[in-house]
C-alpha positions as CSV (number, residue, x, y, z in Angstrom):
1,X,-2.5,-5.1,-6.6
2,X,-4.4,-8.3,-7.2
3,X,-7.2,-10.5,-6.3
4,X,-5.5,-11.1,-2.9
5,X,-6.2,-7.5,-1.8
6,X,-9.4,-7.0,-3.9
7,X,-7.5,-4.8,-6.4
8,X,-7.3,-2.0,-3.9
9,X,-4.4,0.6,-4.5
10,X,-2.1,1.3,-1.6
11,X,-2.8,-1.9,0.4
12,X,0.6,-3.4,-0.5
13,X,3.0,-0.6,-1.3
14,X,6.4,-1.4,-2.9
15,X,9.3,-0.3,-0.7
16,X,12.8,0.6,-2.0
17,X,15.5,-2.0,-1.0
18,X,19.1,-1.2,-0.4
19,X,20.0,-2.3,-4.0
20,X,17.5,0.3,-5.3
21,X,14.9,-2.2,-6.4
22,X,11.4,-2.1,-5.0
23,X,9.6,-5.0,-3.4
24,X,6.8,-6.1,-1.2
25,X,6.1,-9.3,0.7
26,X,2.5,-10.7,0.6
27,X,1.5,-13.9,2.4
28,X,-0.6,-16.0,0.1
29,X,-2.5,-19.3,0.8
30,X,-0.7,-22.4,-0.3
31,X,-2.0,-24.4,-3.3
32,X,-3.7,-21.4,-4.8
33,X,-3.5,-19.2,-7.8
34,X,-3.6,-15.4,-7.6
35,X,-3.8,-12.8,-10.4
36,X,-1.9,-9.5,-10.0
37,X,-0.5,-6.4,-11.8
38,X,1.6,-3.4,-10.8
39,X,0.2,0.1,-10.8
40,X,2.7,2.9,-11.2
41,X,2.3,6.7,-11.1
42,X,0.1,8.1,-13.8
43,X,-2.3,5.2,-13.7
44,X,0.2,3.0,-15.6
45,X,-0.5,-0.7,-15.2
46,X,2.2,-3.3,-16.0
47,X,2.8,-7.0,-15.5
48,X,5.6,-9.0,-13.9
49,X,7.6,-10.3,-16.8
50,X,9.1,-13.0,-14.5
51,X,5.7,-14.4,-13.5
52,X,5.3,-17.9,-14.6
53,X,1.8,-17.5,-16.0
54,X,-0.5,-14.9,-17.6
55,X,-4.3,-14.7,-17.6
56,X,-5.6,-12.0,-20.0
57,X,-4.0,-8.8,-18.9
58,X,-2.9,-10.1,-15.5
59,X,0.2,-11.9,-14.2
60,X,-0.5,-15.1,-12.2
61,X,1.3,-16.6,-9.2
62,X,0.8,-20.2,-8.3
63,X,1.7,-21.1,-4.7
């Protein structure tokens, strides 16, 4: 979830890939910055450790 979907759960659901990892593709505007986090079962929030930037509790993606 992130600012790109108004932090609404279920809008962009992770799907299991053939390799067992989960992923989602989200189209983002170029030359912009977006904050996001993952929400797992049990209301467990976590960040993307591979994200290039952090802002407070959020991961950030620069396009």
